[in-house]
N, C-alpha and C positions, 0 to 999 in steps of 0.2 A: 567506465564512467561511474561517478559517485553522486550520491544525493545525501544531503545533510538535513536533519530535523532538529530544530532548536526551539526551546520553550522559554519564553520570557517576554517582558515588555518590548514591543517592537521599536520603541524609541531608543532602546539600548543596543539594537542591532547595527546601528551605524548606517552608512550610505552604501547600500547594495543595489546593483542594477535591477530595475523592475522586471526585465525579461528573464532573469535568473531566479526569481523567487515567487512564491505563493504565500500570502499571509492569510491565516485562518484563525477562527475563534471557536471555542467550545466553552460555553458559560463564561467564566472569568479567565480562562486560559488562552493565551495567545501563542500560536505556533507559526514558525517561519520555516518553509521548506525551500532549500536551495538546491536547484537541479543542475546537473551537468557541471558541477564545480570539481576542481582537483583538490582543493583544500579550503578551509575556512578559518577565520580568526575568531569566530564566535566561541566563547567558552562553553563547555559542556554540550556541544552539539553532538548528536548521535549520528554516526557515519554508516552509510550503506553502500554496497556495490549494487548497481542497477543490472539485474539479470535480464530483464525484458521490459520493453516500454512501447507505448503507442499513445499518440495524442499530445496535446499541449496543456500542462498542468495549470498555468496561470489563467487559462480560459474558463476553468470550472468555477462553480459557485458553491458546490457541496462536496465535501471530501469524506471518504470512508476509508479508515485504516484498519485492516484485519491484521492483528498482531498474533503471530503463530510461533510459539516456542518449539524449537526443533532440536533434537539431540545431535551431538557431533556425528554419530554413526548414521543418523537419519537424513543428513543434509543431501547426500547424493540422490536418494530416492525422492525426497521432497522437491528438489530442483528439477529433476527429470520430469516429474509430474507437471510442473509449470512450463517447462520447455516444450512439452508436447500437448499443451492445452488446445482446445478447439477454437479459441479466439472468437467465440460467439458474442461476448460482451461488447466488442467493438462495433457491432451492428445494431445495438440497442438504441432506441430513441432516447435522447438526453445524455448519452455517454459522451464524455469529453476526453478522458485520459486514463491510462493505467501504468503503474510502475510496480514491478516485482522486485523487491529489495532484499538483498542478503546482508545480514548484520556483519559488521567488521569486528566489533568488540563485544558481542553478546550472542545468544542463541535464538533470539526472537526475530524471525522474518516478518516483513510487513508487505501486504498486498494493498497498495494505495490506489484507489479509484476516485476519479473526479467526475462529477455530474453537473448538468445545468442547474438542477435543483433536487431537493429531497424526494419529491414525487417521482422523478425519473428513476432514482435508485430503488424506491419501493416497487415501482412497476417492474423493474428488472428482477427483483426478488420473487415476483409472482409470475414471471414469464416462463414459457416453455424452454427458452434458451437457458435460463437459470437451472431449471429442473434437469435439463440434459447435461449441463456442465457439472452438476453435483449429483448425478444419478447414482454413482457408486458409493457415495458417502453412507456409512453405516452398514454396507454390505460386505460380504467376504472379499470382494475385489477392491474395496475402498482402501486408500492409503491410510485412512484414519483407523483401520482395523489391524494394521501391521504392527508387530511389536517393535519397540525401541525407535520409533520415529519421532514422537512428540514428548517433550519434557514437562508439559503442563497444559492446562486448558488455554485455548485461544480466547481472545477478547477483541471487541470492536470499539473503536472510538470514531466519532463523527465530528466534523468541523464545518463551519459556514464562513463564507467571505462576507 
């Protein structure tokens, strides 16, 4: 399955089915996410393979995109970590959807989560489940401490409907 992320004025996107898209805003930037598409006619759309998914993207009101640059040699380790995740996020109040996205033409993976609102996301960050999901970060057992996994710092972008 594929997901495409396109940035530009939504009126330039043309006539796309509502059930296949999520329109998001970040300050003055408009982003359109096309889910479960095989291809797109949108110029400069970023293409991802969906490695894992849960929930319905268009139902969310607040999106968080964790952009994580991974080296070619680190892809297998990184993907294995997400394939074996505890899936605690799905039980959090206000959680709507998640997509774990492998880049097709770059090295930056995206973990896209959708929430009912920004407060739900912040509550998740302060929850015991979040602490458990990220318990190994910064420790000897953490994937972030292994050599040759990441090609640069990760960054987060947020969007609202």
